[in-house]
PyMOL commands that place a pseudoatom at each C-alpha (Angstrom):
pseudoatom trace, name=CA, resn=MET, resi=1, chain=A, elem=C, hetatm=0, pos=[-75.842, -42.119, -31.027]
pseudoatom trace, name=CA, resn=SER, resi=2, chain=A, elem=C, hetatm=0, pos=[-77.629, -39.677, -32.467]
pseudoatom trace, name=CA, resn=ALA, resi=3, chain=A, elem=C, hetatm=0, pos=[-77.250, -36.192, -32.030]
pseudoatom trace, name=CA, resn=ALA, resi=4, chain=A, elem=C, hetatm=0, pos=[-80.173, -35.194, -30.722]
pseudoatom trace, name=CA, resn=LEU, resi=5, chain=A, elem=C, hetatm=0, pos=[-80.364, -38.053, -28.472]
pseudoatom trace, name=CA, resn=ARG, resi=6, chain=A, elem=C, hetatm=0, pos=[-76.646, -37.217, -26.992]
pseudoatom trace, name=CA, resn=ASP, resi=7, chain=A, elem=C, hetatm=0, pos=[-78.563, -33.398, -26.438]
pseudoatom trace, name=CA, resn=CYS, resi=8, chain=A, elem=C, hetatm=0, pos=[-81.024, -34.941, -24.834]
pseudoatom trace, name=CA, resn=ARG, resi=9, chain=A, elem=C, hetatm=0, pos=[-79.108, -36.456, -22.083]
pseudoatom trace, name=CA, resn=ALA, resi=10, chain=A, elem=C, hetatm=0, pos=[-76.965, -33.758, -21.672]
pseudoatom trace, name=CA, resn=MET, resi=11, chain=A, elem=C, hetatm=0, pos=[-80.006, -31.889, -20.855]
pseudoatom trace, name=CA, resn=SER, resi=12, chain=A, elem=C, hetatm=0, pos=[-80.691, -30.385, -17.240]
pseudoatom trace, name=CA, resn=LYS, resi=13, chain=A, elem=C, hetatm=0, pos=[-83.711, -32.229, -15.851]
pseudoatom trace, name=CA, resn=SER, resi=14, chain=A, elem=C, hetatm=0, pos=[-85.252, -28.458, -15.041]
pseudoatom trace, name=CA, resn=LEU, resi=15, chain=A, elem=C, hetatm=0, pos=[-84.352, -28.036, -19.184]
pseudoatom trace, name=CA, resn=LYS, resi=16, chain=A, elem=C, hetatm=0, pos=[-86.258, -30.688, -20.250]
pseudoatom trace, name=CA, resn=ARG, resi=17, chain=A, elem=C, hetatm=0, pos=[-89.106, -30.160, -17.982]
pseudoatom trace, name=CA, resn=VAL, resi=18, chain=A, elem=C, hetatm=0, pos=[-89.269, -26.841, -19.450]
pseudoatom trace, name=CA, resn=ARG, resi=19, chain=A, elem=C, hetatm=0, pos=[-88.892, -28.596, -23.258]
pseudoatom trace, name=CA, resn=ALA, resi=20, chain=A, elem=C, hetatm=0, pos=[-91.311, -31.202, -22.523]
pseudoatom trace, name=CA, resn=ALA, resi=21, chain=A, elem=C, hetatm=0, pos=[-93.993, -28.423, -21.617]
pseudoatom trace, name=CA, resn=LEU, resi=22, chain=A, elem=C, hetatm=0, pos=[-93.020, -26.657, -24.069]
pseudoatom trace, name=CA, resn=ASP, resi=23, chain=A, elem=C, hetatm=0, pos=[-93.632, -29.947, -26.516]
pseudoatom trace, name=CA, resn=SER, resi=24, chain=A, elem=C, hetatm=0, pos=[-96.701, -30.610, -24.604]
pseudoatom trace, name=CA, resn=ALA, resi=25, chain=A, elem=C, hetatm=0, pos=[-98.357, -27.552, -25.635]
pseudoatom trace, name=CA, resn=GLY, resi=26, chain=A, elem=C, hetatm=0, pos=[-97.335, -27.927, -28.939]
pseudoatom trace, name=CA, resn=VAL, resi=27, chain=A, elem=C, hetatm=0, pos=[-95.386, -24.759, -29.228]
pseudoatom trace, name=CA, resn=THR, resi=28, chain=A, elem=C, hetatm=0, pos=[-92.481, -25.135, -31.194]
pseudoatom trace, name=CA, resn=VAL, resi=29, chain=A, elem=C, hetatm=0, pos=[-89.463, -22.379, -29.454]
pseudoatom trace, name=CA, resn=GLU, resi=30, chain=A, elem=C, hetatm=0, pos=[-85.662, -23.029, -29.766]
pseudoatom trace, name=CA, resn=ILE, resi=31, chain=A, elem=C, hetatm=0, pos=[-84.427, -22.722, -26.549]
pseudoatom trace, name=CA, resn=THR, resi=32, chain=A, elem=C, hetatm=0, pos=[-81.156, -21.333, -26.324]
pseudoatom trace, name=CA, resn=GLU, resi=33, chain=A, elem=C, hetatm=0, pos=[-77.951, -21.324, -24.613]
pseudoatom trace, name=CA, resn=THR, resi=34, chain=A, elem=C, hetatm=0, pos=[-76.573, -17.546, -23.293]
pseudoatom trace, name=CA, resn=ALA, resi=35, chain=A, elem=C, hetatm=0, pos=[-73.338, -16.694, -20.750]
pseudoatom trace, name=CA, resn=LEU, resi=36, chain=A, elem=C, hetatm=0, pos=[-74.494, -16.810, -17.743]
pseudoatom trace, name=CA, resn=SER, resi=37, chain=A, elem=C, hetatm=0, pos=[-76.806, -13.925, -17.178]
pseudoatom trace, name=CA, resn=ARG, resi=38, chain=A, elem=C, hetatm=0, pos=[-77.003, -12.431, -13.311]
pseudoatom trace, name=CA, resn=THR, resi=39, chain=A, elem=C, hetatm=0, pos=[-79.205, -9.632, -14.286]
pseudoatom trace, name=CA, resn=ALA, resi=40, chain=A, elem=C, hetatm=0, pos=[-82.290, -8.970, -16.433]
pseudoatom trace, name=CA, resn=ALA, resi=41, chain=A, elem=C, hetatm=0, pos=[-80.062, -6.328, -17.790]
pseudoatom trace, name=CA, resn=ASP, resi=42, chain=A, elem=C, hetatm=0, pos=[-77.088, -8.687, -18.974]
pseudoatom trace, name=CA, resn=ALA, resi=43, chain=A, elem=C, hetatm=0, pos=[-79.518, -11.346, -20.567]
pseudoatom trace, name=CA, resn=ALA, resi=44, chain=A, elem=C, hetatm=0, pos=[-81.183, -8.591, -22.182]
pseudoatom trace, name=CA, resn=ALA, resi=45, chain=A, elem=C, hetatm=0, pos=[-77.552, -7.586, -23.546]
pseudoatom trace, name=CA, resn=ALA, resi=46, chain=A, elem=C, hetatm=0, pos=[-76.656, -11.216, -24.198]
pseudoatom trace, name=CA, resn=LEU, resi=47, chain=A, elem=C, hetatm=0, pos=[-79.620, -11.364, -26.405]
pseudoatom trace, name=CA, resn=GLY, resi=48, chain=A, elem=C, hetatm=0, pos=[-80.146, -8.008, -28.091]
pseudoatom trace, name=CA, resn=CYS, resi=49, chain=A, elem=C, hetatm=0, pos=[-83.079, -6.868, -26.588]
pseudoatom trace, name=CA, resn=GLU, resi=50, chain=A, elem=C, hetatm=0, pos=[-84.847, -4.510, -24.352]
pseudoatom trace, name=CA, resn=VAL, resi=51, chain=A, elem=C, hetatm=0, pos=[-84.384, -5.018, -20.719]
pseudoatom trace, name=CA, resn=ASP, resi=52, chain=A, elem=C, hetatm=0, pos=[-88.250, -5.095, -20.023]
pseudoatom trace, name=CA, resn=GLN, resi=53, chain=A, elem=C, hetatm=0, pos=[-88.517, -8.005, -22.948]
pseudoatom trace, name=CA, resn=ILE, resi=54, chain=A, elem=C, hetatm=0, pos=[-86.998, -10.423, -20.341]
pseudoatom trace, name=CA, resn=ALA, resi=55, chain=A, elem=C, hetatm=0, pos=[-89.523, -11.938, -18.065]
pseudoatom trace, name=CA, resn=LYS, resi=56, chain=A, elem=C, hetatm=0, pos=[-87.850, -12.210, -14.557]
pseudoatom trace, name=CA, resn=SER, resi=57, chain=A, elem=C, hetatm=0, pos=[-89.145, -14.810, -12.361]
pseudoatom trace, name=CA, resn=ILE, resi=58, chain=A, elem=C, hetatm=0, pos=[-90.094, -13.353, -8.687]
pseudoatom trace, name=CA, resn=VAL, resi=59, chain=A, elem=C, hetatm=0, pos=[-90.957, -16.120, -6.619]
pseudoatom trace, name=CA, resn=LEU, resi=60, chain=A, elem=C, hetatm=0, pos=[-92.347, -15.008, -2.965]
pseudoatom trace, name=CA, resn=ARG, resi=61, chain=A, elem=C, hetatm=0, pos=[-93.167, -17.156, -0.106]
pseudoatom trace, name=CA, resn=GLY, resi=62, chain=A, elem=C, hetatm=0, pos=[-96.921, -16.628, 1.391]
pseudoatom trace, name=CA, resn=GLU, resi=63, chain=A, elem=C, hetatm=0, pos=[-96.374, -16.144, 4.984]
pseudoatom trace, name=CA, resn=THR, resi=64, chain=A, elem=C, hetatm=0, pos=[-99.830, -17.834, 5.609]
pseudoatom trace, name=CA, resn=SER, resi=65, chain=A, elem=C, hetatm=0, pos=[-100.015, -20.566, 3.594]
pseudoatom trace, name=CA, resn=GLY, resi=66, chain=A, elem=C, hetatm=0, pos=[-95.712, -21.521, 3.116]
pseudoatom trace, name=CA, resn=GLU, resi=67, chain=A, elem=C, hetatm=0, pos=[-96.441, -21.611, -0.493]
pseudoatom trace, name=CA, resn=ALA, resi=68, chain=A, elem=C, hetatm=0, pos=[-94.411, -20.292, -3.339]
pseudoatom trace, name=CA, resn=VAL, resi=69, chain=A, elem=C, hetatm=0, pos=[-96.375, -17.422, -5.228]
pseudoatom trace, name=CA, resn=LEU, resi=70, chain=A, elem=C, hetatm=0, pos=[-94.390, -16.412, -8.781]
pseudoatom trace, name=CA, resn=PHE, resi=71, chain=A, elem=C, hetatm=0, pos=[-94.405, -12.899, -10.457]
pseudoatom trace, name=CA, resn=ILE, resi=72, chain=A, elem=C, hetatm=0, pos=[-93.492, -12.558, -13.976]
pseudoatom trace, name=CA, resn=THR, resi=73, chain=A, elem=C, hetatm=0, pos=[-92.425, -9.281, -14.092]
pseudoatom trace, name=CA, resn=ALA, resi=74, chain=A, elem=C, hetatm=0, pos=[-90.789, -7.151, -17.081]
pseudoatom trace, name=CA, resn=GLY, resi=75, chain=A, elem=C, hetatm=0, pos=[-87.165, -6.709, -16.548]
pseudoatom trace, name=CA, resn=GLY, resi=76, chain=A, elem=C, hetatm=0, pos=[-86.736, -3.332, -15.619]
pseudoatom trace, name=CA, resn=GLN, resi=77, chain=A, elem=C, hetatm=0, pos=[-89.484, -3.232, -13.449]
pseudoatom trace, name=CA, resn=LYS, resi=78, chain=A, elem=C, hetatm=0, pos=[-89.713, -4.181, -9.681]
pseudoatom trace, name=CA, resn=VAL, resi=79, chain=A, elem=C, hetatm=0, pos=[-92.396, -5.757, -7.833]
pseudoatom trace, name=CA, resn=ASP, resi=80, chain=A, elem=C, hetatm=0, pos=[-94.365, -4.020, -5.154]
pseudoatom trace, name=CA, resn=LEU, resi=81, chain=A, elem=C, hetatm=0, pos=[-95.043, -6.329, -2.434]
pseudoatom trace, name=CA, resn=ALA, resi=82, chain=A, elem=C, hetatm=0, pos=[-97.940, -4.285, -1.008]
pseudoatom trace, name=CA, resn=ALA, resi=83, chain=A, elem=C, hetatm=0, pos=[-99.838, -4.829, -4.545]
pseudoatom trace, name=CA, resn=ALA, resi=84, chain=A, elem=C, hetatm=0, pos=[-98.717, -8.427, -4.814]
pseudoatom trace, name=CA, resn=ALA, resi=85, chain=A, elem=C, hetatm=0, pos=[-99.961, -9.396, -1.356]
pseudoatom trace, name=CA, resn=CYS, resi=86, chain=A, elem=C, hetatm=0, pos=[-103.319, -8.012, -2.389]
pseudoatom trace, name=CA, resn=LEU, resi=87, chain=A, elem=C, hetatm=0, pos=[-103.583, -10.195, -5.385]
pseudoatom trace, name=CA, resn=ALA, resi=88, chain=A, elem=C, hetatm=0, pos=[-101.978, -13.283, -3.356]
pseudoatom trace, name=CA, resn=GLY, resi=89, chain=A, elem=C, hetatm=0, pos=[-104.837, -12.596, -0.081]
pseudoatom trace, name=CA, resn=GLU, resi=90, chain=A, elem=C, hetatm=0, pos=[-102.059, -12.774, 2.086]
pseudoatom trace, name=CA, resn=ALA, resi=91, chain=A, elem=C, hetatm=0, pos=[-98.926, -11.241, 3.261]
pseudoatom trace, name=CA, resn=LEU, resi=92, chain=A, elem=C, hetatm=0, pos=[-96.140, -12.197, 1.388]
pseudoatom trace, name=CA, resn=GLY, resi=93, chain=A, elem=C, hetatm=0, pos=[-92.031, -12.847, 2.409]
pseudoatom trace, name=CA, resn=LYS, resi=94, chain=A, elem=C, hetatm=0, pos=[-89.065, -13.522, 0.491]
pseudoatom trace, name=CA, resn=ALA, resi=95, chain=A, elem=C, hetatm=0, pos=[-88.704, -17.529, -0.608]
pseudoatom trace, name=CA, resn=ASP, resi=96, chain=A, elem=C, hetatm=0, pos=[-85.613, -18.932, 0.220]
pseudoatom trace, name=CA, resn=ALA, resi=97, chain=A, elem=C, hetatm=0, pos=[-83.535, -21.474, -2.399]
pseudoatom trace, name=CA, resn=ALA, resi=98, chain=A, elem=C, hetatm=0, pos=[-85.181, -24.397, -1.049]
pseudoatom trace, name=CA, resn=LEU, resi=99, chain=A, elem=C, hetatm=0, pos=[-88.773, -23.364, -1.300]
pseudoatom trace, name=CA, resn=ILE, resi=100, chain=A, elem=C, hetatm=0, pos=[-88.222, -22.375, -4.623]
pseudoatom trace, name=CA, resn=ARG, resi=101, chain=A, elem=C, hetatm=0, pos=[-86.510, -25.609, -5.148]
pseudoatom trace, name=CA, resn=SER, resi=102, chain=A, elem=C, hetatm=0, pos=[-88.510, -28.064, -3.688]
pseudoatom trace, name=CA, resn=GLN, resi=103, chain=A, elem=C, hetatm=0, pos=[-92.137, -26.181, -5.403]
pseudoatom trace, name=CA, resn=THR, resi=104, chain=A, elem=C, hetatm=0, pos=[-91.162, -24.941, -8.715]
pseudoatom trace, name=CA, resn=GLY, resi=105, chain=A, elem=C, hetatm=0, pos=[-88.075, -27.415, -9.227]
pseudoatom trace, name=CA, resn=PHE, resi=106, chain=A, elem=C, hetatm=0, pos=[-85.961, -24.775, -10.517]
pseudoatom trace, name=CA, resn=ALA, resi=107, chain=A, elem=C, hetatm=0, pos=[-83.100, -23.546, -9.216]
pseudoatom trace, name=CA, resn=ILE, resi=108, chain=A, elem=C, hetatm=0, pos=[-82.579, -19.635, -8.228]
pseudoatom trace, name=CA, resn=GLY, resi=109, chain=A, elem=C, hetatm=0, pos=[-81.621, -17.350, -11.590]
pseudoatom trace, name=CA, resn=GLY, resi=110, chain=A, elem=C, hetatm=0, pos=[-83.213, -20.633, -13.842]
pseudoatom trace, name=CA, resn=VAL, resi=111, chain=A, elem=C, hetatm=0, pos=[-86.696, -20.196, -12.149]
pseudoatom trace, name=CA, resn=SER, resi=112, chain=A, elem=C, hetatm=0, pos=[-89.359, -20.520, -15.544]
pseudoatom trace, name=CA, resn=PRO, resi=113, chain=A, elem=C, hetatm=0, pos=[-92.699, -19.580, -16.264]
pseudoatom trace, name=CA, resn=ILE, resi=114, chain=A, elem=C, hetatm=0, pos=[-93.434, -22.969, -16.965]
pseudoatom trace, name=CA, resn=GLY, resi=115, chain=A, elem=C, hetatm=0, pos=[-92.460, -26.612, -16.444]
pseudoatom trace, name=CA, resn=HIS, resi=116, chain=A, elem=C, hetatm=0, pos=[-93.015, -26.213, -12.796]
pseudoatom trace, name=CA, resn=VAL, resi=117, chain=A, elem=C, hetatm=0, pos=[-93.314, -30.037, -10.170]
pseudoatom trace, name=CA, resn=THR, resi=118, chain=A, elem=C, hetatm=0, pos=[-95.741, -28.164, -8.078]
pseudoatom trace, name=CA, resn=PRO, resi=119, chain=A, elem=C, hetatm=0, pos=[-98.433, -25.619, -9.374]
pseudoatom trace, name=CA, resn=CYS, resi=120, chain=A, elem=C, hetatm=0, pos=[-98.738, -22.477, -8.057]
pseudoatom trace, name=CA, resn=ARG, resi=121, chain=A, elem=C, hetatm=0, pos=[-100.283, -19.283, -8.252]
pseudoatom trace, name=CA, resn=LYS, resi=122, chain=A, elem=C, hetatm=0, pos=[-99.109, -17.196, -11.018]
pseudoatom trace, name=CA, resn=TRP, resi=123, chain=A, elem=C, hetatm=0, pos=[-99.326, -13.319, -11.766]
pseudoatom trace, name=CA, resn=PHE, resi=124, chain=A, elem=C, hetatm=0, pos=[-98.124, -11.773, -15.279]
pseudoatom trace, name=CA, resn=ASP, resi=125, chain=A, elem=C, hetatm=0, pos=[-96.854, -7.982, -15.432]
pseudoatom trace, name=CA, resn=ALA, resi=126, chain=A, elem=C, hetatm=0, pos=[-99.045, -5.928, -18.159]
pseudoatom trace, name=CA, resn=THR, resi=127, chain=A, elem=C, hetatm=0, pos=[-95.809, -4.346, -19.009]
pseudoatom trace, name=CA, resn=LEU, resi=128, chain=A, elem=C, hetatm=0, pos=[-94.561, -7.633, -21.270]
pseudoatom trace, name=CA, resn=LEU, resi=129, chain=A, elem=C, hetatm=0, pos=[-97.504, -7.422, -23.123]
pseudoatom trace, name=CA, resn=GLN, resi=130, chain=A, elem=C, hetatm=0, pos=[-96.419, -4.544, -25.265]
pseudoatom trace, name=CA, resn=PHE, resi=131, chain=A, elem=C, hetatm=0, pos=[-93.575, -6.053, -26.936]
pseudoatom trace, name=CA, resn=ASP, resi=132, chain=A, elem=C, hetatm=0, pos=[-93.946, -8.923, -29.724]
pseudoatom trace, name=CA, resn=GLN, resi=133, chain=A, elem=C, hetatm=0, pos=[-91.879, -11.126, -28.482]
pseudoatom trace, name=CA, resn=ILE, resi=134, chain=A, elem=C, hetatm=0, pos=[-90.308, -11.972, -24.435]
pseudoatom trace, name=CA, resn=TRP, resi=135, chain=A, elem=C, hetatm=0, pos=[-87.690, -14.466, -23.209]
pseudoatom trace, name=CA, resn=ALA, resi=136, chain=A, elem=C, hetatm=0, pos=[-87.879, -16.325, -20.276]
pseudoatom trace, name=CA, resn=ALA, resi=137, chain=A, elem=C, hetatm=0, pos=[-85.429, -19.172, -18.115]
pseudoatom trace, name=CA, resn=ALA, resi=138, chain=A, elem=C, hetatm=0, pos=[-86.001, -22.385, -19.419]
pseudoatom trace, name=CA, resn=GLY, resi=139, chain=A, elem=C, hetatm=0, pos=[-85.074, -23.641, -16.177]
pseudoatom trace, name=CA, resn=THR, resi=140, chain=A, elem=C, hetatm=0, pos=[-81.039, -23.204, -15.788]
pseudoatom trace, name=CA, resn=PRO, resi=141, chain=A, elem=C, hetatm=0, pos=[-79.130, -19.858, -15.339]
pseudoatom trace, name=CA, resn=HIS, resi=142, chain=A, elem=C, hetatm=0, pos=[-78.026, -19.727, -19.137]
pseudoatom trace, name=CA, resn=HIS, resi=143, chain=A, elem=C, hetatm=0, pos=[-80.914, -21.188, -21.293]
pseudoatom trace, name=CA, resn=VAL, resi=144, chain=A, elem=C, hetatm=0, pos=[-83.507, -18.927, -22.146]
pseudoatom trace, name=CA, resn=PHE, resi=145, chain=A, elem=C, hetatm=0, pos=[-86.815, -19.619, -24.390]
pseudoatom trace, name=CA, resn=GLY, resi=146, chain=A, elem=C, hetatm=0, pos=[-88.425, -16.747, -26.853]
pseudoatom trace, name=CA, resn=MET, resi=147, chain=A, elem=C, hetatm=0, pos=[-92.027, -16.565, -27.449]
pseudoatom trace, name=CA, resn=ALA, resi=148, chain=A, elem=C, hetatm=0, pos=[-95.029, -13.565, -27.665]
pseudoatom trace, name=CA, resn=PRO, resi=149, chain=A, elem=C, hetatm=0, pos=[-95.883, -12.827, -24.520]
pseudoatom trace, name=CA, resn=SER, resi=150, chain=A, elem=C, hetatm=0, pos=[-100.047, -13.615, -25.211]
pseudoatom trace, name=CA, resn=ASP, resi=151, chain=A, elem=C, hetatm=0, pos=[-98.536, -17.238, -25.630]
pseudoatom trace, name=CA, resn=MET, resi=152, chain=A, elem=C, hetatm=0, pos=[-95.929, -16.927, -22.156]
pseudoatom trace, name=CA, resn=ARG, resi=153, chain=A, elem=C, hetatm=0, pos=[-98.772, -15.611, -20.318]
pseudoatom trace, name=CA, resn=GLN, resi=154, chain=A, elem=C, hetatm=0, pos=[-101.471, -18.007, -21.688]
pseudoatom trace, name=CA, resn=LEU, resi=155, chain=A, elem=C, hetatm=0, pos=[-98.808, -21.209, -21.480]
pseudoatom trace, name=CA, resn=SER, resi=156, chain=A, elem=C, hetatm=0, pos=[-97.885, -20.016, -17.407]
pseudoatom trace, name=CA, resn=GLY, resi=157, chain=A, elem=C, hetatm=0, pos=[-101.452, -20.066, -16.497]
pseudoatom trace, name=CA, resn=ALA, resi=158, chain=A, elem=C, hetatm=0, pos=[-100.744, -16.819, -14.997]
pseudoatom trace, name=CA, resn=GLN, resi=159, chain=A, elem=C, hetatm=0, pos=[-103.579, -13.855, -14.556]
pseudoatom trace, name=CA, resn=VAL, resi=160, chain=A, elem=C, hetatm=0, pos=[-102.629, -10.572, -16.249]
pseudoatom trace, name=CA, resn=ALA, resi=161, chain=A, elem=C, hetatm=0, pos=[-102.088, -8.084, -13.244]
pseudoatom trace, name=CA, resn=GLU, resi=162, chain=A, elem=C, hetatm=0, pos=[-100.846, -4.641, -12.267]
pseudoatom trace, name=CA, resn=PHE, resi=163, chain=A, elem=C, hetatm=0, pos=[-98.358, -5.101, -9.452]
pseudoatom trace, name=CA, resn=THR, resi=164, chain=A, elem=C, hetatm=0, pos=[-94.915, -3.542, -9.899]
pseudoatom trace, name=CA, resn=ASP, resi=165, chain=A, elem=C, hetatm=0, pos=[-93.511, -0.252, -8.191]
pseudoatom trace, name=CA, resn=LEU, resi=166, chain=A, elem=C, hetatm=0, pos=[-95.824, 2.274, -9.181]
pseudoatom trace, name=CA, resn=LEU, resi=167, chain=A, elem=C, hetatm=0, pos=[-92.421, 4.742, -9.293]
pseudoatom trace, name=CA, resn=LYS, resi=168, chain=A, elem=C, hetatm=0, pos=[-90.770, 2.638, -12.047]
pseudoatom trace, name=CA, resn=LYS, resi=169, chain=A, elem=C, hetatm=0, pos=[-93.938, 3.763, -14.212]
pseudoatom trace, name=CA, resn=MET, resi=170, chain=A, elem=C, hetatm=0, pos=[-93.409, 7.491, -13.347]
for i in range(1, 170): cmd.bond("trace and resi %d" % i, "trace and resi %d" % (i + 1))
show_as sticks, trace
zoom trace
């Protein structure tokens, strides 16, 4: 058995889904294994980049729809719930692990901006666009991929919007 076949068989379903999404889009990027990173600061330290180069996938629950809503946010930013709710057109609340897993196919800590099992509404933090490269989870808490932010935004299908806490920007 070839090393590539062994590696593919050892991949989690979530990681395979992200790899397939990248491949089907014709995007050639390396998925990198890192130490388990509990925070964006941990991930940035492991990758040797700025914390805002980490694209966090923040999943919230639509209070009316019950659907997952994704905000791809720069690592040092915080989602402003009022601004996010205006974009979503409904009140938003905390999404529990079961909702996140069932609608995205990922566990908390490994939610990727791409490769979801169920499409959801997505918004992209404009802060991420100031960098040449950003990093996002690749389906597990210890796998990431990097690419140009405009490419990630396009591949994810997210809309660029202002939804982060204004106090963080002052």
